[in-house]
C-alpha positions in Angstrom: -58.7 43.4 -12.4 -58.1 42.4 -8.8 -56.0 39.3 -8.2 -58.1 36.6 -6.6 -57.1 35.8 -3.0 -57.0 32.3 -1.4 -59.4 31.5 1.4 -58.1 30.6 4.8 -59.0 27.0 4.4 -57.0 26.7 1.2 -54.0 28.3 2.8 -54.1 26.0 5.7 -54.5 23.0 3.4 -51.4 24.0 1.3 -49.4 24.7 4.5 -50.2 21.2 5.8 -49.3 19.6 2.4 -46.0 21.4 2.4 -45.2 20.4 5.9 -46.1 16.8 5.1 -43.7 16.8 2.0 -40.9 18.3 4.1 -41.4 15.6 6.8 -40.7 12.9 4.1 -37.3 14.4 3.3 -34.3 12.7 5.1 -32.9 14.5 8.1 -29.6 16.4 7.8 -28.0 14.3 10.5 -28.4 11.2 8.2 -25.7 12.7 6.0 -23.0 12.6 8.9 -21.3 9.9 10.8 -22.2 10.2 14.5 -19.4 11.3 16.8 -18.6 8.8 19.5 -19.6 9.9 23.0 -16.1 9.6 24.3 -14.8 12.1 21.7 -14.8 15.8 22.5 -14.3 18.7 20.2 -10.9 19.5 21.7 -9.5 16.0 21.1 -7.1 15.8 18.2 -8.1 12.2 17.4 -11.8 13.0 16.7 -12.9 11.7 13.4 -13.0 14.3 10.6 -13.9 11.8 7.9 -17.0 10.1 6.6 -16.2 6.4 6.7 -17.8 3.9 4.3 -17.1 0.2 5.1 -17.1 -2.2 2.2 -16.9 -5.9 2.2 -14.6 -7.1 -0.5 -14.0 -10.8 -1.4 -10.2 -10.7 -1.7 -7.4 -13.0 -0.7 -5.9 -10.6 1.8 -8.8 -10.2 4.3 -7.1 -8.1 7.0 -9.5 -5.8 9.0 -7.6 -2.5 8.5 -6.6 -2.7 4.9 -7.5 -0.3 2.1 -9.5 -3.0 0.5 -12.1 -2.9 3.3 -12.0 0.7 4.4 -12.5 3.7 2.2 -12.3 7.3 3.6 -13.7 10.4 2.0 -12.9 13.9 3.1 -15.7 15.5 5.1 -16.8 18.1 2.4 -17.4 15.4 -0.2 -20.7 13.8 0.9 -21.9 10.8 -0.9 -25.5 11.6 0.0 -27.6 14.4 -1.5 -31.1 15.6 -1.1 -34.0 13.7 -2.7 -35.3 16.8 -4.5 -33.7 16.8 -7.9 -33.5 20.6 -8.0 -31.0 20.4 -5.1 -28.7 18.0 -6.9 -25.2 19.4 -7.9 -24.5 20.1 -11.5 -21.6 17.6 -11.4 -22.8 14.4 -9.7 -20.0 12.2 -8.3 -20.0 8.4 -8.7 -20.7 8.0 -4.9 -23.6 10.4 -5.1 -25.0 8.7 -8.2 -24.9 5.3 -6.5 -26.5 6.7 -3.4 -29.4 8.2 -5.4 -29.9 5.0 -7.4 -30.0 3.0 -4.2 -32.7 5.2 -2.8 -34.6 5.4 -6.1 -36.8 8.2 -7.4 -39.1 9.9 -4.8 -42.5 10.6 -6.4 -44.2 13.0 -4.0 -48.0 13.2 -3.7 -49.1 16.6 -2.5 -51.5 19.4 -3.4 -49.4 20.7 -6.2 -49.2 24.5 -6.6 -51.5 26.1 -9.2 -50.0 28.1 -12.0 -52.4 31.0 -12.5 -50.9 32.3 -15.7 -51.1 28.8 -17.4 -54.1 27.9 -15.4 -52.6 24.4 -14.9 -50.8 22.4 -12.3 -48.9 19.1 -12.1 -50.9 16.0 -11.3 -50.0 12.5 -10.0 -51.8 11.2 -13.1 -48.6 11.8 -15.0 -46.8 9.3 -12.8 -48.4 6.6 -15.1 -48.9 6.2 -18.8 -52.0 4.6 -20.3 -51.3 2.4 -23.3 -53.6 2.0 -26.3 -54.8 -1.4 -24.9 -55.8 0.3 -21.6 -52.8 -1.1 -19.7 -51.2 1.3 -17.2 -47.4 1.6 -17.2 -45.7 3.6 -14.4 -43.4 6.5 -15.2 -40.9 5.3 -12.6 -38.3 7.8 -13.9 -40.5 10.9 -13.4 -39.9 13.0 -10.3 -41.4 16.2 -9.1 -39.4 19.0 -7.4 -41.2 20.6 -4.5 -38.4 23.2 -4.3 -38.7 24.4 -7.9 -42.2 23.3 -9.0 -40.6 21.4 -11.9 -40.5 17.8 -13.1 -37.3 15.9 -13.9 -36.3 12.7 -15.6 -34.5 10.7 -12.8 -32.2 8.7 -15.1 -31.4 11.6 -17.5 -30.6 13.9 -14.6 -28.1 11.3 -13.4 -26.5 10.0 -16.7 -27.3 12.5 -19.5 -24.5 14.9 -20.4 -26.4 17.1 -22.9 -28.9 19.6 -21.9 -32.6 18.7 -22.2 -35.9 20.0 -20.6 -36.3 16.9 -18.5 -32.6 17.1 -17.3 -32.7 20.8 -16.3 -36.4 20.6 -15.2 -39.6 21.8 -16.9 -42.8 23.4 -15.6 -44.6 23.6 -18.9 -47.8 21.7 -18.0 -49.6 22.2 -21.3 -49.4 19.1 -23.5 -47.4 17.3 -20.8 -48.7 13.8 -21.6 -47.4 14.0 -25.2 -44.1 15.5 -24.1 -43.6 12.6 -21.6 -44.4 10.1 -24.3 -41.9 11.6 -26.7 -39.2 11.8 -24.1 -39.8 8.2 -23.0 -39.4 6.9 -26.5 -36.3 9.0 -27.2 -32.9 7.4 -27.8 -31.0 9.4 -25.2 -33.6 8.6 -22.5 -33.6 4.9 -23.3 -29.8 4.9 -23.1 -29.8 6.6 -19.7 -32.6 4.3 -18.5 -30.5 1.2 -19.4 -27.5 2.7 -17.5 -29.8 3.3 -14.5 -31.1 -0.3 -14.5 -27.6 -1.7 -14.9 -26.3 0.3 -11.9 -29.3 -0.6 -9.9 -28.9 -4.3 -10.6 -25.2 -4.1 -9.8 -26.0 -2.5 -6.4 -28.6 -5.0 -5.6 -26.3 -7.9 -6.6 -23.5 -6.3 -4.4 -21.3 -5.8 -7.5 -21.4 -2.0 -8.0 -19.1 -0.1 -10.3 -17.0 1.0 -7.3 -16.4 -2.5 -6.2 -15.6 -3.7 -9.7 -13.2 -0.9 -10.2 -11.6 -1.6 -6.8 -11.2 -5.3 -7.8 -9.6 -4.3 -11.0 -7.4 -1.8 -9.2 -6.2 -4.5 -6.7 -5.5 -6.9 -9.5 -3.5 -4.3 -11.4 -1.7 -3.3 -8.3 -0.7 -6.9 -7.6 0.5 -7.2 -11.2 2.9 -4.3 -10.9 4.1 -5.5 -7.6 5.0 -8.8 -9.1 6.7 -7.0 -12.0 8.9 -4.9 -9.6 9.8 -8.0 -7.6 11.1 -9.7 -10.7 13.0 -6.6 -11.9 14.6 -6.3 -8.4 15.7 -9.9 -8.6 17.3 -9.2 -12.0 19.1 -6.2 -10.5 20.4 -8.2 -7.5 21.6 -11.0 -9.8 23.6 -8.6 -12.0 24.9 -6.5 -9.0 26.1 -9.6 -7.1 28.2 -10.7 -10.1 29.4 -7.2 -11.0 27.9 -7.4 -14.5 27.1 -4.5 -16.7 23.4 -3.6 -17.0 23.1 -1.8 -20.3 24.4 -2.3 -23.8 24.7 -0.1 -26.8 20.9 -0.2 -27.4 17.8 -0.1 -25.2 15.3 -1.8 -27.5 13.6 -5.1 -26.7 14.5 -7.8 -29.2 17.9 -6.3 -29.9 21.0 -8.5 -29.3 22.8 -5.4 -28.1 20.4 -4.3 -25.4 22.5 -5.4 -22.5 22.2 -7.9 -19.7 19.2 -6.3 -17.9 16.9 -6.3 -20.9 18.3 -9.6 -22.1 17.5 -11.3 -18.8 14.0 -9.7 -18.9 13.4 -11.2 -22.3 14.7 -14.6 -21.2 12.5 -14.7 -18.1 9.5 -13.5 -20.1 9.5 -16.7 -22.1 8.7 -18.7 -18.9 7.3 -16.3 -16.4 3.6 -15.3 -17.0 3.9 -11.9 -15.3 6.9 -10.7 -17.4 5.3 -12.2 -20.4 2.2 -10.2 -19.9 4.3 -7.0 -19.5 6.2 -7.8 -22.7 2.9 -8.2 -24.6 1.6 -4.9 -23.3 4.8 -3.1 -24.4 4.8 -4.7 -27.8 1.1 -3.9 -28.3 1.7 -0.3 -27.0 -0.9 -0.8 -24.3 1.2 0.8 -21.6 3.8 3.5 -21.4 4.9 2.4 -17.9 7.2 -0.5 -18.0 10.0 0.2 -15.4 12.7 -0.9 -17.8 14.4 2.4 -18.6 17.9 3.1 -17.4 16.6 5.8 -15.1 14.4 3.3 -13.3 17.2 0.8 -13.1 19.4 3.4 -11.4 16.6 4.3 -9.0 16.0 0.7 -8.1 19.7 0.2 -7.5 19.8 3.2 -5.2 16.7 1.9 -3.3 18.3 -1.5 -2.9 21.5 0.1 -1.7 19.6 2.1 0.9 17.9 -1.0 2.2 21.2 -2.8 2.4 22.8 0.2 4.2 19.8 0.3 6.6 20.2 -3.3 7.4 23.9 -3.0 8.0 23.3 0.0 10.3 20.7 -2.0 12.2 23.3 -4.7 12.8 25.9 -2.2 13.8 23.7 -0.5 16.4 23.5 -3.8 18.4 27.2 -3.9 19.5 27.3 -0.1 19.4 31.1 0.2 18.8 32.8 0.1 15.5 36.0 0.8 13.5 36.5 2.6 10.2 38.6 1.7 7.2 39.2 4.4 4.6 41.0 4.3 1.3 41.2 6.7 -1.7 41.5 5.8 -5.4 40.7 7.6 -8.6 37.9 6.3 -10.8 37.8 6.0 -14.6 36.9 9.7 -14.8 40.0 10.6 -12.7 37.7 11.7 -9.9 39.0 10.9 -6.4 36.7 8.5 -4.5 36.9 7.8 -0.8 35.9 4.3 0.1 34.4 4.0 3.6 34.0 0.7 5.3 32.6 0.1 8.8 33.9 -2.9 10.8 31.9 -4.3 13.8 31.4 -7.5 15.8 28.2 -9.4 15.2 26.8 -11.9 17.8 24.4 -14.5 16.4 21.9 -16.6 18.3 24.5 -19.2 19.1 26.7 -16.6 20.9 29.3 -16.9 18.2 31.2 -13.7 17.4 31.8 -12.8 13.8 33.7 -9.8 12.5 31.7 -8.0 9.8 32.6 -5.3 7.4 29.9 -3.1 5.9 30.5 -1.0 2.8 29.0 2.5 3.4 29.6 4.0 0.0 31.9 5.9 -2.3 32.4 9.5 -1.2 33.5 12.0 -3.8 36.3 14.2 -2.6 37.6 17.4 -4.2 41.1 17.1 -2.7 43.3 14.5 -1.0 44.4 16.5 2.0 43.9 15.1 5.5 41.4 17.8 6.4 39.3 17.3 3.2 39.1 13.6 3.7 38.3 14.0 7.4 35.5 16.5 6.7 34.0 14.3 4.0 33.8 11.2 6.2 32.5 13.3 9.1 29.7 14.5 6.9 28.9 10.9 5.9 28.9 9.8 9.5 26.3 12.5 10.3 24.1 11.2 7.4 24.3 7.7 8.9 23.7 9.0 12.4 26.9 7.5 13.6 28.3 8.6 17.0 32.0 9.3 16.5 32.6 8.8 20.2 31.6 5.1 19.7 34.5 4.6 17.2 37.2 2.4 18.6 39.6 2.0 15.7 40.7 3.4 12.4 42.9 1.8 9.7 44.3 3.2 6.5 47.3 2.8 4.2 50.6 4.6 4.9 50.0 7.7 2.9 51.0 10.9 4.7 47.5 12.4 4.3 46.1 9.3 6.1 48.7 8.5 8.8 50.1 12.0 9.3 50.9 12.6 13.0 49.8 16.2 12.9 47.5 16.8 9.9 46.5 13.3 8.8 43.1 11.8 9.0 44.0 9.6 11.9 45.3 12.5 14.0 42.1 14.6 13.3 39.9 11.7 14.4 42.0 11.2 17.5 41.4 14.8 18.4 37.6 14.2 18.1 37.8 10.8 19.9 41.0 9.8 21.7 39.7 6.2 22.0 39.7 5.6 18.2 43.1 4.0 18.0 45.0 4.0 14.7 46.3 0.8 13.3 48.2 0.9 10.0 47.1 -1.5 7.3 49.2 -4.7 7.9 49.0 -5.8 4.3 50.0 -2.5 3.0 52.9 -2.3 5.4 54.1 -5.8 4.5 53.9 -4.9 0.8 56.0 -1.8 1.4 58.6 -3.9 3.3 58.8 -6.5 0.6 59.1 -3.9 -2.2 61.9 -2.1 -0.4 63.7 -5.4 0.4 63.5 -6.5 -3.2 64.9 -3.2 -4.4 67.9 -3.6 -2.0 69.1 -6.7 -4.0 70.8 -6.1 -7.3 70.1 -9.7 -8.5 66.4 -9.3 -7.7 66.2 -6.0 -9.6 67.9 -7.6 -12.6 65.6 -10.7 -12.4 62.4 -8.7 -12.4 63.8 -6.4 -15.0 64.2 -9.4 -17.4 60.6 -10.5 -16.7 59.4 -7.0 -17.7 61.5 -7.2 -20.9 60.0 -10.6 -21.7 56.4 -9.2 -21.4 57.3 -6.1 -23.4 58.9 -7.9 -26.3 56.1 -10.5 -26.7 53.1 -8.2 -26.1 54.3 -5.5 -28.7 52.3 -7.2 -31.5 49.9 -10.0 -32.1 52.4 -11.9 -34.3 54.9 -12.0 -31.4 52.2 -13.1 -29.0 51.2 -15.9 -31.3 54.8 -17.2 -31.3 54.8 -17.2 -27.5 51.5 -19.1 -27.3 52.7 -21.8 -29.7 55.5 -22.8 -27.2 54.3 -21.7 -23.8 51.0 -22.6 -22.2 51.2 -19.9 -19.5 51.5 -16.5 -21.0 53.9 -14.0 -19.5 52.2 -11.2 -17.4 52.9 -7.6 -16.5 54.1 -6.8 -13.1 51.8 -5.2 -10.6 52.9 -2.0 -8.9 50.2 -2.2 -6.2 50.6 -5.7 -4.8 54.2 -7.0 -4.9 53.1 -10.6 -4.0 51.1 -10.8 -7.2 54.3 -10.8 -9.2 54.5 -14.5 -8.6 52.3 -14.8 -11.7 55.2 -13.3 -13.7 57.6 -16.0 -12.5 55.4 -19.0 -13.4 56.2 -19.1 -17.2 60.0 -19.3 -16.4 59.4 -21.6 -13.5 57.5 -24.3 -15.4 58.4 -23.6 -19.1 62.0 -22.5 -19.0 63.1 -24.3 -22.1 59.9 -23.4 -24.0 60.5 -19.7 -23.3 64.0 -20.0 -24.8 62.6 -21.7 -27.9 60.0 -19.0 -28.2 62.7 -16.3 -28.1 64.8 -18.1 -30.8 61.7 -18.3 -33.0 61.1 -14.6 -32.4 64.7 -13.8 -33.3 64.3 -15.6 -36.6 61.0 -13.9 -37.3 62.6 -10.5 -36.6 65.5 -11.2 -38.9 63.1 -12.2 -41.6 61.2 -9.0 -41.2 64.5 -7.1 -41.0 63.7 -5.9 -37.5 67.2 -5.6 -36.1 66.1 -4.0 -32.8 63.8 -6.9 -31.9 66.3 -9.5 -33.0 69.0 -7.9 -30.8 66.6 -7.8 -27.8 65.6 -11.4 -28.3 69.3 -12.6 -28.5 70.1 -10.5 -25.4 67.3 -12.2 -23.4 68.4 -15.6 -24.6 72.0 -15.0 -23.5 71.0 -13.6 -20.1 68.4 -16.4 -19.3 70.5 -19.3 -20.5 73.7 -17.9 -19.0 
């Protein structure tokens, strides 16, 4: 059996219909943003992005903010071809909105004839005739010229499960019944409602993208407000040198420390922190920025900002002096304290000497070279020019003031203009200490004060006896600052007689307890002081 051949007129008619259908498709250039005429292919500032401008009704209506300008990488086009056979398997939200905005394209051509089935698609199926004779359009039905199949527009966009009208069908036999069954199906009706809702949102200028963007902006502002309040809490505790954490890190616990305690206190009056507390209690969020790790990170960020501001002020006068001092911390790790001193000139042309703390520097040794190398590394981090240093001041330790190997000599080798000035307070303290040690009476006097503190502070009972008769408690002597020893003298200066009475009561208490050593010591002090 010979295959029937088409006549020339039929072929010309089909070619014309195909050409007409192709002409109705959007041009490829409509998918791209036109390149400005003043932009060449060799210019680096040529646009490589598809830009979509959105008008958002927000408080911050600046022209170049993210709220009004969205950029998508060039490969991710929001527009796709009208033919459903050309749609990608995974349709993005932007592409879905674009297709819904354009709507289904129902072509009217000379549809190809299926010889095996002896049938073809017809525009009659674009409508459904009801039992009462009323005609209802199948607005969701689209024909693919590319694949000679029909698709359900809304199911192709929103349905996740496979179905003939989602993947396309070319079975024309009994098509009217199939269309009716599909139209009355639950999954189709669900997809149809989603289509209508999105279409209505786009027409009312309230699409899902804009709604999500508004929610995003609102949520972003909420977390910004949260961080502002947490930073204020950190600044409050830091300025007063108060501990942040307690023995527990649980909201509602009386032992959760100052940071969480202040958070709970402010949450009672502040709506932002109150909302965050509710989210935490209802387990609606795992991100709360209250952990000890976040606290440390915020402290470091604040410290960097303070350091940046100090350096900005220091760069104005250009020249500076350095003050260094070493001391062990509670973990017996040697820490080098670095302070920068400079002159600040305000708007009123008044000069003020400022000192900026630049951090604790951990050092492995206390030699002059080690301390010098540690500070030099820190100066490089701060981008300080050592040639602009005009002064240096330390205590009188040999590793600091050493003429040959001290820190001051090594800095002078780098910059001869960085004059070394010993710490005046430290020098005066050393002079007073040595002067006091040269006097026998002074040595004996301060020795008695030490004995007074030792005998009364040995037990709580002895301390109670002292407090009953003396309003100012005796204090231990400071080995660092000699002038602070004046606090040790005040009890004898203002309560001389009361101290003697307290010693007599202590002697009686010791005899009662058969503590001969304490009784003898108390009698010895009474004799020395009253004599």
